[in-house]
C-alpha positions, -999 to +999 in steps of 0.1 A: -600-393-267-632-408-249-640-369-237-642-353-271-676-353-276-687-346-241-662-318-238-673-304-270-717-303-262-699-289-230-680-258-248-711-251-269-734-254-238-711-224-224-716-202-255-754-204-254-751-199-219-727-167-225-752-155-255-777-154-233-757-141-207-749-111-234-779-106-252-801-115-224-821-138-245-837-167-220-825-177-185-813-140-178-850-128-192-864-151-168-847-174-150-879-192-137-895-193-176-864-210-187-857-231-164-895-250-168-888-249-207-855-264-203-865-292-174-894-299-202-880-302-232-857-324-217-876-345-203-903-343-237-867-352-261-856-378-236-890-395-233-889-397-276-857-409-272-865-436-246-893-446-263-876-447-301-851-468-288-881-488-271-893-496-307-854-504-321-854-469-342-831-454-322-799-469-314-760-458-297-733-450-317-702-466-321-674-446-312-641-438-296-654-399-292-676-406-266-670-419-227-688-452-233-713-443-201-746-448-207-778-438-186-799-465-196-794-488-229-789-474-259-791-437-242-752-427-234-748-398-211-741-377-240-772-374-255-781-358-221-758-329-230-767-328-268-803-326-260-800-295-229-783-282-260-808-285-284-829-272-262-812-242-250-806-232-286-840-235-293-845-212-264-821-185-273-836-184-307-869-176-294-857-152-267-831-136-304-861-138-327-884-120-304-865-093-294-857-085-327-886-081-338-899-062-309-872-043-321-877-037-352-918-033-356-905+007-335-875+010-358-854+002-339-818-016-340-802-046-318-767-033-317-738-017-333-735+019-340-769+038-354-761+052-398-757+082-399-789+095-418-780+104-453-805+135-452-784+157-431-787+193-430-756+207-438-769+247-426-760+257-390-791+262-371-781+302-364-784+303-400-814+286-406-828+310-379-817+342-403-831+329-429-862+327-418-859+362-404-859+379-435 
């Protein structure tokens, strides 16, 4: 049971990667920029955690679902994967929002089949040309 939380985080990260790949949200849109953002976000949040630990605000929770491996005092290894997931979800949401806003400005839909128009013309093209010829 000691790996359950870590496995859950890895499954969630895999899901984010699959969504990113499927919809070209962030890493598949620009891998270099995404890597910089991911590393920057991880560094920021790890420093934030270390500051909170140093001030006595953050503590490591005891549970049977975690491995017990600590990167630093009060900083479990699972926290690094959680922070990576947090940053990746944010990047995917940002990519999705930019993409859907861009498409909506152009009047396009993000995915799915096109809806039939409600103002369909039941007359054939030849009938309309005959009407115009009279």
